[in-house]
C-alpha positions, 0 to 999 in steps of 0.5 A: 491953765487952759491955752498952753501951747503944749505942741510948742513946749513938747518939741522945744529943743531945750526942754528935750521932752521927746528924749525923756519920753523915749527914755521912760518908754524904754525903761518901762518897757525894756523890748524895743518894739514894745517901748516904741509901740507904747511911746507911739500910743502915749504920744498919740493920745496926748496930742489928740484933739489939740492936746485936750488931754492936757487941759487939766494943768493948773500951773501948781506944777512945772509943765514938764512935770505935768507932762511926764506924769500924764505920759507915765499914766498913758504908758501904764494904760498901754501896758494894761491894755496890751498885757492885762492887769497883773494878778496874784496867784490862786494860793495868795488869794486863798489867804484873803484880803491880806495880800492887797 
């Protein structure tokens, strides 16, 4: 469903997307400095290239739901870029593939 006006949808006061994104970032990262940086990172990635990242929207979900899913994935990308991927302790790895 290309051609959706994501910018208007995002900043519509009735939809309160920006507030929801801020709360999502604050819940994921309790430190205010980190949550602010993560929010900025995700918002910048979504809005790059005329909102091209959202071109995969097919209309099978509500636009707000789709936007939240994309935003959540971007917060996780930020987390992995900043803190790395969580790794199990060595003793757990020695137990074999069971830990996965």
